[in-house]
GULUMTI-207127 format. One record per residue: x negated, z negated, y negated of N, C-alpha, C in turn. Coordinates in nm, 2 decimals. Atoms other than C-alpha are relative to their C-alpha. Example, Ala and Ser with C-alpha at 12.3 -4.5 7.8 and 13.67 -1.06 7.14 Angstrom:
2
- -0.09:0.00:0.12:-1.23:-0.78:0.45:-0.09:0.00:-0.12 $
- 0.09:0.00:0.11:-1.37:-0.71:0.11:0.08:-0.08:-0.11 $
END
This chain:
118
- -0.08:0.00:0.12:0.00:0.00:0.00:-0.09:0.00:-0.12 $
- 0.08:-0.01:0.12:-0.14:0.10:-0.34:0.05:-0.12:-0.10 $
- -0.03:0.11:0.09:-0.16:-0.17:-0.61:0.10:0.06:-0.11 $
- -0.10:-0.04:0.11:0.12:-0.16:-0.88:-0.08:0.02:-0.13 $
- 0.06:-0.02:0.13:0.04:-0.05:-1.23:0.01:-0.13:-0.07 $
- 0.01:0.13:0.07:-0.07:-0.34:-1.45:0.12:-0.01:-0.09 $
- -0.12:0.02:0.08:0.23:-0.50:-1.63:-0.02:0.03:-0.15 $
- 0.03:-0.02:0.15:0.05:-0.46:-1.97:0.00:0.15:-0.03 $
- 0.00:-0.14:0.03:0.05:-0.08:-1.93:0.14:0.05:0.00 $
- -0.13:-0.06:0.02:0.36:0.08:-2.06:-0.01:0.13:-0.08 $
- 0.00:-0.12:0.08:0.44:0.42:-2.21:0.00:-0.03:-0.15 $
- -0.01:0.04:0.15:0.53:0.24:-2.54:-0.14:-0.05:-0.04 $
- 0.13:0.05:0.04:0.20:0.06:-2.54:-0.11:0.11:-0.02 $
- 0.09:-0.11:0.01:0.00:0.38:-2.48:0.03:0.08:-0.13 $
- -0.04:-0.07:0.12:0.20:0.55:-2.76:-0.04:-0.08:-0.13 $
- 0.04:0.08:0.11:0.13:0.26:-3.00:-0.15:0.01:-0.02 $
- 0.14:-0.01:0.01:-0.24:0.27:-2.92:-0.05:0.13:-0.05 $
- 0.03:-0.13:0.05:-0.25:0.64:-2.98:0.02:0.02:-0.15 $
- -0.03:-0.01:0.14:-0.11:0.60:-3.33:-0.06:-0.11:-0.09 $
- 0.05:0.11:0.08:-0.26:0.27:-3.44:-0.13:-0.06:0.04 $
- 0.13:0.07:-0.05:-0.56:0.17:-3.22:-0.07:0.09:0.10 $
- 0.07:-0.09:-0.09:-0.75:0.47:-3.09:-0.12:-0.06:0.07 $
- 0.11:0.05:-0.07:-1.06:0.27:-3.01:0.04:-0.08:0.13 $
- -0.05:0.07:-0.12:-0.86:0.05:-2.77:0.05:0.09:0.10 $
- -0.05:-0.10:-0.10:-0.71:0.36:-2.61:-0.13:0.06:0.07 $
- 0.12:-0.05:-0.05:-1.06:0.50:-2.57:-0.06:-0.09:0.10 $
- 0.05:0.10:-0.09:-1.17:0.18:-2.41:0.08:-0.01:0.13 $
- -0.09:0.00:-0.12:-0.87:0.18:-2.18:-0.03:0.12:0.10 $
- 0.03:-0.12:-0.08:-0.96:0.53:-2.06:-0.14:-0.02:0.06 $
- 0.14:0.02:-0.05:-1.33:0.43:-2.02:-0.01:-0.11:0.10 $
- 0.02:0.11:-0.09:-1.27:0.11:-1.83:0.00:0.03:0.14 $
- 0.00:-0.01:-0.14:-1.34:0.07:-1.47:0.13:-0.07:0.05 $
- -0.13:0.05:-0.04:-0.99:0.03:-1.34:0.05:0.08:0.12 $
- -0.05:-0.07:-0.12:-0.79:0.13:-1.03:0.05:0.14:-0.04 $
- -0.04:-0.13:0.03:-0.69:0.49:-1.00:0.15:0.01:-0.04 $
- -0.14:0.00:0.04:-0.32:0.41:-1.03:0.02:-0.03:-0.15 $
- -0.01:0.03:0.14:-0.36:0.25:-1.37:-0.06:0.12:-0.09 $
- 0.06:-0.11:0.07:-0.59:0.53:-1.49:0.09:0.12:0.00 $
- -0.09:-0.11:-0.01:-0.35:0.79:-1.37:0.12:-0.02:-0.09 $
- -0.12:0.03:0.09:-0.06:0.62:-1.55:-0.04:0.03:-0.15 $
- 0.04:-0.02:0.14:-0.26:0.62:-1.88:-0.01:0.15:-0.02 $
- 0.02:-0.14:0.02:-0.36:0.99:-1.84:0.13:0.08:0.00 $
- -0.13:-0.07:-0.01:-0.01:1.10:-1.74:0.09:-0.02:-0.13 $
- -0.09:0.04:0.11:0.14:0.93:-2.05:-0.07:0.01:-0.14 $
- 0.06:-0.02:0.13:-0.10:1.04:-2.32:0.08:0.08:-0.09 $
- -0.08:-0.09:0.08:0.13:1.31:-2.44:-0.08:0.08:-0.10 $
- 0.06:-0.08:0.11:0.05:1.50:-2.76:-0.12:-0.08:-0.05 $
- 0.12:0.06:0.05:-0.31:1.43:-2.87:-0.03:0.05:-0.14 $
- 0.04:-0.05:0.14:-0.41:1.44:-3.24:-0.13:0.08:0.01 $
- 0.12:-0.09:0.00:-0.67:1.70:-3.33:-0.13:-0.08:-0.01 $
- 0.13:0.08:0.01:-0.93:1.42:-3.41:-0.02:-0.09:0.12 $
- 0.01:0.08:-0.12:-0.89:1.27:-3.07:-0.14:0.02:0.07 $
- 0.14:-0.01:-0.06:-1.24:1.19:-2.92:0.02:0.02:0.16 $
- -0.03:-0.02:-0.14:-1.23:1.35:-2.57:-0.12:-0.04:0.09 $
- 0.12:0.03:-0.09:-1.57:1.22:-2.45:0.04:-0.10:0.11 $
- -0.04:0.08:-0.12:-1.40:0.94:-2.24:0.07:0.09:0.10 $
- -0.07:-0.09:-0.10:-1.18:1.22:-2.08:-0.10:0.09:0.07 $
- 0.10:-0.09:-0.06:-1.48:1.44:-2.02:-0.08:-0.07:0.11 $
- 0.07:0.07:-0.10:-1.65:1.17:-1.82:0.09:0.00:0.13 $
- -0.09:0.00:-0.11:-1.34:1.17:-1.60:0.01:0.13:0.08 $
- 0.00:-0.12:-0.07:-1.38:1.53:-1.51:-0.08:0.00:0.13 $
- 0.09:0.01:-0.12:-1.63:1.41:-1.25:0.04:-0.13:0.08 $
- -0.04:0.11:-0.07:-1.43:1.12:-1.12:0.02:0.03:0.15 $
- -0.01:-0.02:-0.14:-1.42:1.07:-0.74:0.15:0.04:0.04 $
- -0.14:-0.03:-0.04:-1.03:1.09:-0.73:0.04:0.13:-0.06 $
- -0.04:-0.14:0.05:-0.91:1.45:-0.76:0.12:-0.01:-0.09 $
- -0.12:0.01:0.09:-0.58:1.34:-0.93:-0.05:-0.04:-0.14 $
- 0.06:0.04:0.13:-0.79:1.17:-1.21:-0.06:0.12:-0.06 $
- 0.06:-0.12:0.06:-0.99:1.49:-1.25:0.10:0.10:-0.05 $
- -0.10:-0.09:0.04:-0.68:1.70:-1.26:0.07:-0.04:-0.14 $
- -0.06:0.05:0.12:-0.52:1.48:-1.53:-0.10:0.00:-0.12 $
- 0.10:-0.01:0.11:-0.84:1.47:-1.73:-0.01:0.14:-0.05 $
- 0.01:-0.14:0.04:-0.86:1.85:-1.73:0.13:0.04:-0.08 $
- -0.12:-0.03:0.07:-0.50:1.87:-1.84:0.00:-0.05:-0.14 $
- 0.01:0.06:0.13:-0.57:1.64:-2.13:-0.11:0.06:-0.09 $
- 0.10:-0.07:0.07:-0.89:1.81:-2.23:0.05:0.13:-0.05 $
- -0.05:-0.13:0.04:-0.71:2.14:-2.23:0.10:-0.01:-0.11 $
- -0.10:0.01:0.11:-0.44:2.01:-2.47:-0.07:0.02:-0.14 $
- 0.07:-0.01:0.13:-0.70:2.00:-2.75:-0.06:0.14:-0.03 $
- 0.05:-0.14:0.01:-0.83:2.36:-2.69:-0.12:0.01:-0.09 $
- 0.12:-0.01:0.08:-1.17:2.30:-2.83:-0.10:0.10:0.07 $
- 0.09:-0.10:-0.06:-1.41:2.59:-2.78:-0.13:-0.06:0.07 $
- 0.12:0.06:-0.06:-1.70:2.36:-2.69:0.03:-0.05:0.14 $
- -0.04:0.05:-0.13:-1.51:2.25:-2.38:0.01:0.12:0.10 $
- -0.03:-0.11:-0.09:-1.48:2.60:-2.23:-0.10:0.01:0.11 $
- 0.09:-0.01:-0.11:-1.80:2.60:-2.03:0.02:-0.11:0.10 $
- -0.02:0.11:-0.10:-1.72:2.26:-1.87:0.13:0.03:0.08 $
- -0.12:-0.03:-0.07:-1.37:2.37:-1.78:-0.02:0.12:0.09 $
- 0.04:-0.11:-0.08:-1.51:2.70:-1.65:-0.07:-0.04:0.13 $
- 0.08:0.05:-0.12:-1.75:2.51:-1.42:0.10:-0.07:0.10 $
- -0.10:0.07:-0.09:-1.46:2.29:-1.29:0.09:0.11:0.07 $
- -0.08:-0.10:-0.06:-1.26:2.61:-1.23:-0.07:0.07:0.12 $
- 0.08:-0.07:-0.10:-1.54:2.76:-1.02:-0.05:-0.09:0.11 $
- 0.08:0.08:-0.10:-1.69:2.46:-0.84:0.06:-0.13:0.05 $
- -0.06:0.13:-0.05:-1.45:2.17:-0.79:0.05:0.02:0.14 $
- -0.04:0.00:-0.15:-1.37:2.08:-0.43:0.15:0.01:0.02 $
- -0.14:0.00:-0.02:-1.00:2.05:-0.49:0.07:0.12:-0.06 $
- -0.06:-0.12:0.05:-0.79:2.36:-0.53:0.09:-0.02:-0.12 $
- -0.09:0.02:0.11:-0.53:2.20:-0.76:-0.08:-0.03:-0.13 $
- 0.08:0.03:0.11:-0.81:2.08:-0.99:-0.05:0.14:-0.06 $
- 0.05:-0.14:0.04:-0.96:2.44:-1.00:0.12:0.07:-0.07 $
- -0.11:-0.07:0.06:-0.61:2.58:-1.07:0.04:-0.05:-0.14 $
- -0.03:0.06:0.13:-0.55:2.34:-1.35:-0.10:0.03:-0.11 $
- 0.11:-0.04:0.09:-0.89:2.42:-1.51:0.03:0.15:-0.05 $
- -0.03:-0.13:0.03:-0.79:2.79:-1.50:0.12:0.01:-0.10 $
- -0.12:0.01:0.09:-0.45:2.71:-1.66:-0.04:-0.05:-0.14 $
- 0.04:0.05:0.13:-0.62:2.50:-1.93:-0.07:0.10:-0.08 $
- 0.07:-0.11:0.07:-0.85:2.79:-2.01:0.10:0.10:-0.06 $
- -0.10:-0.09:0.04:-0.55:3.02:-2.03:0.08:-0.05:-0.12 $
- -0.08:0.05:0.11:-0.36:2.79:-2.26:-0.07:0.00:-0.13 $
- 0.08:0.00:0.13:-0.64:2.80:-2.51:0.02:0.13:-0.08 $
- -0.03:-0.13:0.07:-0.54:3.16:-2.59:-0.12:0.06:-0.07 $
- 0.12:-0.05:0.06:-0.89:3.27:-2.65:-0.05:0.12:0.08 $
- 0.04:-0.12:-0.07:-1.00:3.63:-2.57:-0.13:-0.02:0.08 $
- 0.13:0.02:-0.07:-1.35:3.51:-2.47:0.02:-0.07:0.14 $
- -0.02:0.07:-0.13:-1.20:3.30:-2.18:0.04:0.09:0.11 $
- -0.05:-0.08:-0.10:-1.07:3.60:-2.00:-0.10:0.03:0.11 $
- 0.10:-0.02:-0.10:-1.40:3.67:-1.82:-0.01:-0.12:0.09 $
END
């Protein structure tokens, strides 16, 4: 049986942190926590502001859990920053999990950049 999500983690709390306490949200993403809590946070990030620091998310692109990697790719792709193209391309070509590779390709496509076609 998997552990339950921590009681302090709620969608509302994540939304509050996104609007008023980004450093705490970055810390929450960066913390060593169980995969269930981390998945919950990543699933509920929603719209990300353009100034969102994705470095905590980029570290998760190499997480041992494939679902965490998939959700990290999904969130990195939301910001569509050209400097992330090479990393997403590498995940699309070399990740062990098919769904992670598929999400990386989708994230590249959502960037709507002609250079990504190759």
